[in-house]
Every structure is written in structure tokens, then in C-alpha cells.
C-alpha positions in Angstrom: 122.5 116.7 92.1 119.7 119.0 91.1 116.3 119.5 92.3 114.1 119.8 89.4 111.6 122.9 89.5 108.7 122.6 88.4 106.2 125.0 89.1 102.9 126.9 87.7 100.9 129.9 88.5 98.9 129.5 91.5 96.3 132.1 89.0 96.3 129.0 86.6 94.6 126.7 88.7 91.6 128.7 89.1 91.0 128.8 85.7 90.1 124.8 85.8 86.3 124.2 85.2 84.9 121.3 87.4 81.5 120.0 87.5 78.8 120.5 89.4 77.9 118.9 93.1 74.8 117.5 93.3 74.6 118.3 97.1 76.6 121.8 98.9 77.8 119.9 101.8 80.4 120.9 103.5 83.9 119.2 102.8 86.5 118.2 105.3 90.1 117.7 103.4 91.8 115.8 105.5 95.8 115.6 105.8 98.9 113.5 107.4 100.3 116.6 109.3 103.7 117.4 109.5 106.0 119.7 111.3 107.4 121.3 108.6 105.9 124.7 108.3 106.5 124.5 104.7 104.4 121.2 104.3 101.6 122.9 106.8 101.7 126.2 104.9 101.2 124.2 101.1 98.6 122.2 102.4 96.7 125.1 103.6 97.1 126.5 99.9 95.9 123.7 98.6 93.0 123.7 100.4 91.9 127.2 99.8 92.7 127.0 96.0 89.8 123.8 95.9 87.8 126.1 98.0 88.1 129.6 95.6 87.4 126.8 92.3 83.6 126.7 94.1 82.5 128.7 97.0 78.9 126.9 97.3 80.1 125.6 100.3 82.6 125.4 103.0 86.1 123.2 102.5 87.6 123.2 106.0 91.1 122.0 106.1 92.3 119.7 109.1 95.1 117.3 110.1 95.2 113.6 111.7 98.2 114.4 113.8 101.1 117.0 114.6 99.6 120.1 113.7 96.5 122.1 113.9 93.7 122.4 113.3 92.7 119.2 114.1 89.9 117.1 113.1 87.9 117.5 115.9 88.3 121.2 115.1 87.1 120.9 112.1 84.3 119.2 113.0 83.3 121.9 116.1 83.8 124.6 113.3 81.0 123.0 110.8 78.8 122.7 114.1 79.1 126.2 114.8 78.1 126.9 111.1 74.8 124.2 111.1 76.0 121.6 109.8 75.8 118.4 110.7 76.1 116.7 107.5 79.5 116.3 106.6 81.7 114.9 103.9 85.4 114.1 105.0 88.0 113.7 102.4 91.0 111.9 103.4 94.0 113.7 101.2 96.6 110.8 101.0 97.8 108.6 98.3 97.2 105.0 99.2 94.7 103.6 101.9 96.9 102.5 104.7 96.5 102.6 108.6 95.5 106.4 108.5 93.2 106.0 106.1 91.6 102.9 107.3 92.1 103.0 111.1 92.7 106.8 112.2 91.3 109.1 110.4 87.7 107.1 111.1 88.6 106.7 114.9 89.2 110.8 114.8 85.5 110.7 113.5 83.8 108.0 115.4 85.0 110.4 118.4 83.5 113.4 117.4 80.6 111.9 117.4 80.6 111.1 121.0 80.4 115.1 121.1 77.8 115.2 118.7 75.7 112.2 118.0 73.7 113.8 115.6 76.9 114.2 112.9 76.5 112.1 110.2 80.0 111.8 108.1 80.4 111.0 104.5 84.1 109.3 104.2 85.7 109.1 100.9 88.3 107.4 98.9 92.3 108.3 99.3 93.6 109.5 95.8 95.0 105.7 94.4 96.0 104.6 91.4 94.7 107.4 89.4 95.4 108.3 85.3 95.3 111.0 86.0 97.9 111.6 88.7 99.8 108.8 86.1 99.6 112.0 83.9 101.2 114.2 85.9 104.2 112.5 86.3 104.6 111.2 82.8 104.5 114.9 82.0 107.3 115.6 84.2 109.3 112.8 83.1 108.7 114.1 78.9 109.8 117.5 80.3 113.6 115.7 82.2 114.0 115.1 78.7 114.3 118.5 76.9 117.7 120.2 76.7 117.0 122.6 80.1 116.8 119.5 82.2 119.2 116.6 80.0 121.3 119.1 78.2 123.7 115.9 77.6 121.4 114.0 75.6 121.1 110.5 78.2 118.3 108.3 76.4 116.2 107.0 78.9 117.5 103.7 77.9 120.7 104.7 79.8 118.6 106.1 82.7 117.1 104.3 85.7 114.2 105.5 87.2 114.5 105.3 91.3 110.4 105.6 92.8 110.6 106.5 96.4 107.6 106.0 98.6 106.8 107.0 101.6 106.2 103.5 103.2 103.4 101.9 105.7 103.1 99.4 108.2 100.6 98.3 105.5 101.5 95.5 103.1 98.5 96.5 101.0 99.1 100.5 100.7 103.0 99.2 100.0 102.0 96.6 97.0 99.6 99.7 95.7 103.1 101.6 95.4 105.0 98.9 94.0 102.1 99.1 91.3 102.1 102.6 90.3 105.4 102.8 89.9 105.7 99.8 87.4 102.6 101.1 85.4 104.5 104.4 85.3 107.9 102.1 83.7 105.6 100.4 81.2 106.2 101.7 77.8 108.3 104.6 79.6 111.9 103.3 77.6 113.5 103.8 80.9 116.3 101.0 81.4 114.5 100.2 84.4 112.5 101.3 87.8 113.4 100.5 91.2 111.2 100.9 93.9 112.1 101.7 97.7 111.3 103.8 100.6 112.2 106.6 102.9 110.5 104.9 105.8 109.2 102.1 108.2 108.9 98.9 105.3 111.9 98.3 102.8 114.3 98.9 100.8 114.6 101.9 102.2 116.1 104.7 99.9 119.7 104.2 100.1 119.6 100.7 99.1 117.7 101.9 96.6 120.5 103.8 95.3 122.3 100.6 95.8 120.2 98.5 93.5 120.3 101.4 90.4 123.7 101.8 90.5 124.0 97.9 89.8 123.0 98.5 86.3 125.5 100.9 85.7 123.7 103.9 84.3 124.3 107.5 83.5 121.8 109.0 84.8 119.6 108.0 88.2 116.0 110.0 88.0 114.8 110.3 92.0 110.8 110.3 92.2 109.3 111.0 95.3 106.2 110.1 95.1 104.3 112.4 97.6 102.0 115.2 97.7 103.7 117.9 99.3 106.7 119.1 101.1 108.0 118.1 104.2 110.8 116.5 106.6 110.5 113.6 104.5 110.7 115.1 101.1 113.9 117.3 102.7 115.6 114.1 103.7 114.9 112.6 100.3 117.0 115.4 98.8 119.8 115.2 101.3 120.5 111.6 100.7 120.2 112.5 96.9 122.6 115.3 97.1 124.7 113.0 99.4 124.7 110.2 96.6 125.8 112.6 93.4 128.6 113.9 95.6 129.8 110.2 95.6 128.7 109.1 92.2 130.0 112.1 90.4 130.2 111.2 86.8 126.3 109.9 87.5 123.8 112.8 86.7 121.0 112.6 89.5 118.4 114.6 89.0 115.3 114.4 92.1 111.9 115.5 91.0 110.0 117.2 93.5 106.8 116.4 94.8 103.2 117.1 93.2 102.2 120.2 95.2 99.5 122.0 93.9 98.3 120.7 90.9 95.1 120.9 88.4 95.3 116.8 88.2 94.8 116.3 92.1 92.0 119.3 92.2 90.2 118.0 89.8 90.8 114.3 91.4 89.2 115.7 94.6 86.4 117.0 93.0 85.6 113.3 91.9 85.8 112.2 94.9 83.7 114.6 96.8 81.0 113.8 94.4 81.4 110.0 95.1 80.8 110.9 98.7 77.7 112.8 97.8 76.4 109.9 95.4 77.3 107.2 97.4 79.5 105.8 95.4 82.3 104.9 97.5 84.6 102.1 97.2 87.3 101.1 99.4 90.1 98.2 98.9 89.2 95.6 101.4 90.1 92.0 99.7 94.3 92.4 101.3 93.4 95.1 104.3 95.5 93.3 107.2 92.3 94.7 109.7 90.2 92.8 107.8 92.4 89.5 107.9 92.9 89.6 111.4 89.3 90.0 112.1 88.6 86.7 109.3 90.8 85.0 111.9 90.0 86.1 115.2 86.7 85.7 116.1 86.7 87.8 119.3 88.4 90.7 117.1 86.1 94.2 116.0 84.1 93.2 112.8 85.8 94.5 110.2 84.8 98.2 109.5 86.3 101.0 108.5 83.8 103.2 110.9 84.5 101.7 114.2 86.7 102.6 117.0 89.4 100.2 116.8 91.4 102.5 119.5 93.8 105.6 119.4 97.7 105.0 118.9 99.9 107.2 117.3 103.6 106.4 117.9 106.7 109.0 117.2 109.3 107.1 118.7 113.0 108.6 118.7 114.7 105.4 116.9 112.9 103.4 114.0 111.5 100.3 115.2 111.4 99.0 112.2 114.9 100.0 110.8 116.2 96.7 110.4 114.3 94.3 108.0 113.9 91.3 110.2 112.3 93.5 113.1 109.9 94.7 109.9 109.1 91.1 108.9 108.1 90.4 112.4 105.8 92.9 112.7 104.5 93.6 109.7 101.0 91.7 109.3 99.9 92.5 112.8 97.7 94.9 113.7 97.4 97.3 116.4 
């Protein structure tokens, strides 16, 4: 198996021209957080790169969990600089529990300390044409001789799309939707969608399904923003399958990383927060559905405090599909 290396010099990103901001309001860029130092460093570099593109207001990196600086520390910094009106962007691909529930809880918690704070909470990345373009460019590169020396056609290739996995069915559905959009018109034999954690099918099952098509090539596409422990796990599992199936070419694409498309998308999301144009998809949100079905529950709001629960269990409680199906529509 080959880990495909696709890099752009960091200076190239600084040539990007972004539309001007209507307001010079500080921006919290909120990452998920990781115990992997490489993953943390890349996120910090991503925020630094975005800040360098526009020095008109501070851009503050922070994390929801697992590492520092925390959201509370990011807010503390803003207060110390004299700011009380703040934009906050979740640097997350899809709207799942962290986006709808955990980040908003943390922001609410800071208001207990600073009641004067006003937050303008932005959108996740979602299914976006610029991200689609990014992956189409990478897949086109894999057709060229340096990456495809045996000239294996797309008709003989299976695309294996790997999502992170979520406890929110709505977010998992968006992963499959994006994979399908990417496959449409691509010429690949098929696309199989799987996940590295929480939900099902897992990556190992994804390989089993891909192999049923008897492909000459499998392209593993990890739908991740940055390097971290889960990306390394995807590389490891892919390498194990290459050793088992040496007659099949298995290529594993890298995570998105610091790309112009993402930097431009951040600017779009930041402007939305300043113009009050943020639109969230709540129609199939399980937190909303739970509130509708339970009159005693809190009304559904992405800004209300629903409690604070972060579980990092040593064993995966949803490893078995039957356990997953029993619990998935429950809210915390």
C-alpha cells in the first residue's frame, strides 16, 4: 500500500485573496482536539495561516477537548484584549453532537463567567462544492503515471470513502451523501462508504465489501481535515489489507490538511456570522426530535445548556452493530 503524498508549500496559501470582512470582530476557531501532537500542531498551523491572510482582527485557536487551549481559555484571551462580541466557528466537517451540543454548551458555560459576552456561532463545513473540488483534483492526480504506473482504469477501481463516524444519524447520512456526490460521474466501479469509529460499517467491513467487486485497485479516501490518531489507524488497517491482498493496488489518500479551498470556506463561514446568515440543518437532528417527542425536555436550541458529557471509554460501547442500533437515536 502507498500513502499518497500531496503537499502544497505553505507560502502558496498566503497568495490567496479573501473577500473583506464587514466587521473586525475576533474569531474563535474551534477544533475537535486530539491527543496526537502532530494533529494538534497542524490545526494550530491552519489557524495561524488563516490569521496571516488577514491581520485586521485576532483569530484564536482553541479545542473542544483532549488538548489546550480550551474554549474557555480562548474566551479569556478575548476578554483580556477588551472584546465582548465574538464570532465562533466549529472547524468540523459535519453537524453532529459536537457541533450541535458540546461546543454550544462550552460557549454557554463561559457566559456564566462573563454575562456580557455575545457570541455569533457559525456553521460547520458541510457538503460544499469547494471541498468536492479538492477531492476531485486529488483523484484526478491518482490517474497520472506517477501514482498509477499500471494504468489501472477507474472502471477497475473501487473508491473506499472513510468517515470519522458519529452518534448522530443525520451527520452519518451526510457522509454517505457526500460520498455518493463524489462518485456520480466519476467512472469508478463503485463507492463503498464506511467509518473508522462509533457507527457502522467500520473500515474492515468496507474492505470486505470493496473486495466483492474484484477490483484491481482500491483507493481509500479518509474524509478528515487533519492528521491524528484516527488517520494513523486508517493507514495501519489499509497497510494490513495490502499485505493480505498483494495482487490489488491499494492507495490511501492523505487528510485534507491546510488547503486553499478550506481557507476560503472559513472566510465564507466567518462572513455569515457577521451578516447573521448562518443556517443550520435541524430537520433530522435527534436532539430536536427528542424535544418534540418529550414535552418535559428542554426545547431544542443550539445555544442552550443541555449538560456536559464527554466519554472516552477504553472499550468501544458501540462496536457491535446491535448495540449501535439500540442506542443511536437516544440523546445524552
